[in-house]
N, C-alpha and C positions, 0 to 999 in steps of 0.2 A: 561692797557689791551692791549695785543699784538693782531694784526690782521694779518692773514696769508692767502695766496691763498688756496682756498678749495682743489684744486687738489694736493697741496703739503702736506696738512694734511691728506687727504683721497683720495689716487689715485684710478683710475678706477680699477674695479675688475670684477669677472665673467669670464666665458669662453664660447666660441662658442659651441653650442649643437652638439655633435657627434652622429653618428648613434647608436640607441639602440633598444633592443628587448622589446616587451610588451608595457606597458603603463607607462607614467610619469605624474605627476601633473603639470599643466600649469596655471600660474597666469597672467591674463590680467589686464590692468590698471583699467578697469571698474569693476573688481571683487574684488577690495580692497576698502572697505568702512569702515573707522574708524578702529575698531578692528575686523571687520567681513571679513573673507577671504573665497571666493568661488572659488574652483579650478575646472578646466576642465581636465578630463582624456584624454590624447592624445597619439597616437602612433607616431613614427618618420615619417611614411608615410602620416598621415592625419593632422599633427600639422599645425597651421596657420603659414604663412611666418614670422609673427612678433614674433613667439615663438622661439627666437634665442639665448637666454642667459641662461646658467645654473649657479646657484648661490650656494654658500657654507656657512657653519656656520661662523658668524661674518660679512658677507657682509651686507651693508645697501643699500636699494633701495628707490628711490623716483621718483614720476611721473614727466616727463619732461614738461607736458602741462602747459600752462599759466592758472592762476587762479585755480590751482589744488593743494591740500594739501594731499598727500598720501605718507606715509613713512612706511617702514617695516624693522625691524632688524631681520635678518635671524638667527634663533636659530638652535639647533641640529635637531629638528623635521622637519624643513623646508629645511635642507641641501640637495641639489641635485634637487630641483624643477627647472622647466623652467619658466622664466619670459619674458614678452613682451619687445621688443626693445623700447617701450614707457617709460620704466624705465631706470634711470641712476643707475649704480651699482658701489659701492665704498667699499673700505676696509680701516679701520682706521689705521693710522700709530701709532708708539709707544707713541707718545705724545698726542694722542687724545682718550678720553674715548668714546666708542661707544654709551653708553646711553646718555651722554651729547650731542653727535653729533645728535642723533635721536631727542631729544627735540629741538635742534637748528634748524634742518631742518623743524620742524613744526611751527617755529616762524616767525613773520613778518620780522625780521632782515635778514633771508635768503630768504623768499618768495618774498619780494619786489625786491631784487636783481635778483632773478630768472625771475620774470615776466618782469623786465626791459630789460633783454637780450634775451627774447623770440623772435623768428622770424617766419615768415610764415603767409599766408593770411587766409587760411581756418581753420586750427587748430594750432595757434601759439605754439611753443615749444622751449625749450632751446637746443642749439647744444653744441658740445664739445668746440667750439670757445667761446661761451657764458659762459660756465662753467669756463673757464680759467680766466675770469674777476672777478669772485665772490671771495670775501674775508670773512672770518669768525673770530669771536673773539676767541682767544685761550689763556686762562689764564693757570697758572701752573696746572699740572695734579692733584695735591692734591685738588686744588680748583674745578676743573672739577668734581672730584669724589663726593665732597660735594654737588655741584649743582645738579648733576645727581640723587643723593639719595633724596634730598629734593623735587625735581620736580616729581620724580617717586612716592614717598610716597603720594604727593598731588594728583597725577593722579590716584593712587590706590583708594583713598578715593572717588574721583569723580566717578570711575567705580562702587564702592560699592553702592553709592547713586543711580546711574542709575539702577543697578540690583534690588535694593529695590523697586524702582518705577515700574519696570517691573513685579516684584512679585505681586504688588497690581493689576496691569492690568490683570495678569493671574488669580488672585483670583476672580475678577469680572466675568471673563469668566466661571470659574468653578462654581461659585455661580449661574450664570444664568442657566447653564445646570442642576445643582442640583435642582433648583426650578421649571424649566419648561421643561427639557428634550429636545427632538427633535421637540416638538410641533406638533406631529401627532396624529390623532384620535385613533390610535392603543394604545397609551400610556395613554390617559386620556379621559374624557368626556366633555372637554371644546368645545364650539361651533366652527365650521369651518367658518372662515371669510377671505375675501380677504384683501390684504395689503391696498388697496384703501379705504376699508370700515372703517378701524380703524384710518385713517388719515383725519384730517380736510383739509389739503392741501398737494398736491404733486406737486412741482413747478420745471419746467425745466428752465435751463439758456437760455439767448439769444444765438443763434447759430452763434456767431462771437467772435473774440478776442477783448477784450476791449483795448482802448488806455490808457496806464498807465501814471501816472504823476511822474515826477522826484522829485517833491516837496511833503512835508508832508501836506496832505489836511484834514486828519481826516475821509476820506472815503476810505474804503478798499475793495479789491476784493480777494475772496478765490479761489485759484487755487488748482489743484490736489496735487502739491508739498507741499502745506501748511498743509496737513493732514498727521500727523506722529504718529504712534502707537495709533491710535484711538482718537487723539486730534488735534484740529486746533491750529497750532503754529503761533502766531501773530508776532514773532520777525522778520521774513523776509517777511511778507505779503506786497503786492504791494499796492500803493495808486492810486486812480483815482480821477478825478475831480468831483465836485458836479453834473454837468450835466450828466456825464457818470453814476454815482451812481443812479441818478433819473431815467435814461432811463432803467437801468438794474433791477430796483426794481418796475417797473410799475405793475407787476403781484402780487408781494408780497414783503414786507419789512421784511427781516430776523430778528428774535428775539432770545434772550438768550435761550439756551437749545435746540433749533431746530436742526435737524440733516442734515448735509451737506454730500452728497454722490458723489463719483466719478463714473460716469456711463460709462466711456470710457477711453481707453489709457492704458499705462503701469502700472498705479496705480489703475486700475479698481477694484471696490469693497470696497475701503477704505471709512470709515465714521468717522465723528467727530462732536461733539456738539459745537455750538457757545458759547464761554465761557464768553463773557462780553457784555456790552451794546454798544460796538463799532458799528458804522454804516458800515454794511457789505453787499456786493452784491456778486453774483455768477459769477465766471469766466467760461470760456468755458469748456465743458465736465462735468459740475457740476449740481446737482439737490438738492432739499431740501424736507424734510419731516417734517410736523407739526402734532403732535398727536391730536386725537379727544378726548376732555375731557369726562371722564366717560367711555371710551372704551379702551384707551391706554394712555401711558405716553411717553414723548420724550426719557427718559432714557431707557425704555423698547424697543422702536423702534431702538435706537442706538445699544443696546446690541444684539438685534435680527439680525440686518443687519450685525453686526460684527461676529455673531456666525458661527461655522464651517459648520453647516447645510446650512445656507443661502449662505455662500461663495461657497460651492459645487454647490448649485443650480444656482448661478450666472454664474459660469464657464460653466455649462451645457447649460444655456440659451444664453450665449454670442455668438456673431458673430464677424468676422473680423480678426481672426487668430492672427497675430503679434500685432494688435491694437484692442483688444477685446472691445466690446460695447454691451449694452443691450437696447432694446426699452422700453420706459416708459410705453407704453400700456401693454407690457408683465409683467413688474414689478407690475403694478397695479392689475393684475389678479392672482398673487401668492396667493394660499390658504394655510391657517395655522390654527392650533387649538389654539385659543387665550385664555389665562388664564383670570380668573376673574380680574376685575379692582383692587379689594382689594389686590390681590396677587402682582400685578404690583406696587402698592403703597409700599408694603413691600420691594420689590426690589429697589424701588426709595430710600428708607431710607438707604439701604446698599450702593448704589451708592453715595449718598450725603455724607455719613460718610467717605467712601474711598476717595472721592474728597477732603475733608478737610485735611485728612492725607497727600494726595499727594501734596496738595498746600504747606503744611509746609515743606515737603521733597524737593519740587522743589525750594522753597526759599533758603533752606540750600544748595542745589546743585548749584544754581546761585552764592551764596556767595563763595563757594569753587572754582568754576571756575574763579571767579574774583580774588580770592587769587592766583590761579595758574598763571593767566595772569600777575598779579603784580609782583610775584616772578620771573617769567621767564624774564620779561622786565628788572627788576633790575639786574638779574644775567648776562644776555648777554650784558648789558651796563656797567658791572663792578661796579655796585652800591650796590650789595647785601652784607650786613654786616653778614658774616657767623658766627661771634661770638654771634650775637643776634638771629639768626634764626636757629633752629635745626629741623630736620625732625620729631622728635617726638612731635613738637608743632602742627603739622597737625594731628588732632585726627579724628579717624573714628567715 
C-alpha cells in the first residue's frame, strides 16, 4: 500500500466568493449533520464573514475542527454554493477516486491524523500547515474503484435500514393521531383532565450539573443529547458514581417505560422512554413522567408529548428565546381530552408490536454498521481481499 501526502493527491480547491446579485445558498459547518444539509440563503451584502468559499462539482469538503467528522462530496446540484471557511476544500487528482476519498475522510485513519495536527486553544482546528503533514493510503485506481463501490453499497444498505426505522416512528405518530386526534373536546366526548391528574409522578431533575465519572460504574445520567428520534440512546450515555446516582434519585428512581422529557435548551420538547432496567438518573434540564395506572399508560404519555399538537403548545408556553424552557407548574396544568384507558391499552399493543420490529431492525442495522467498519478498516490498511468480497454480498 502506497502512502502519499494528502495535498498531493487532493490539492486545495474552491474559489473566493465574488460579488453577486440576489441570494445564494450558504453552508455553515454546524449545518452539515450526517446526510442532512441545512442551507441559509444569503446575499453578498449580508453573508457572514466566514461565508468566503464557493465550491464546484467534484469538490470535497471536510470540517477542520478537532473531534468533528463532517464530509461532503459536491455534486451537480450543489455546485456554486458558498461554504464556511471552517471547511477545507479539495479536488481529487487523476489518481484519486472521489468516493474512495470521501470514505477515507470519514475514517479514523484520516481523523486521527487531523486531530493530532489541530491547533488553537478555544476551538482547535487544522491549518494548512497541519494538512501538509497528513498522508493517506493510495492503492491503484482500480482497487480504489472497487473499495468505493463496496463501501458505498454497504452505506446505502445502512441508510435504507435507518429509513425503515424512521417509517416505523412516523407510523406510530400517524396511528396516535388516527386513534385520538388533537384530544380536544370539540372532537370527542372524552373527559377533560390535566396532565398532572393522569400522572402518578411528574419529577423534576436536581438543578445542577452532575459530576460525571470517567469509569464505567453501571449508574447512568440521561442528558438532553441522549434523546434522539423519540428514544433514549444508551450508547453514549455518561456514567456517574453511586453517590451521585443516589443523590439525584432521592425523589424518584426511574423505571423502565417511564418518560424522560427535555424541558429546557436547544433540544426542548424531546421525549423518550427508559428502555431497559439500567440504573438511570436525570441530568440537568430533564424531567420525568410516570403514568397513573387505570387513567393512562407510559406509551400514551410519551406519544402525547411527542405529538404535533403538544409540540406546538410547548413552543407557545416556552420562555427564554434562544434557550427555550417551560415551567413545570405550567406543564402540570395543561388540559386535554383524555381517551378511555381501554383505548390507550389498544395503542399500547400497537407500540409494543412496533418496538419488537424496531428492535429486530436495529440489531440488523448494528450488524451492517459493524460490517462497514470492518470492511473500511481492512480496505484502508490494504488488507481487504477484493477477490472474496463483492459489493453484491452486502444485501439490502
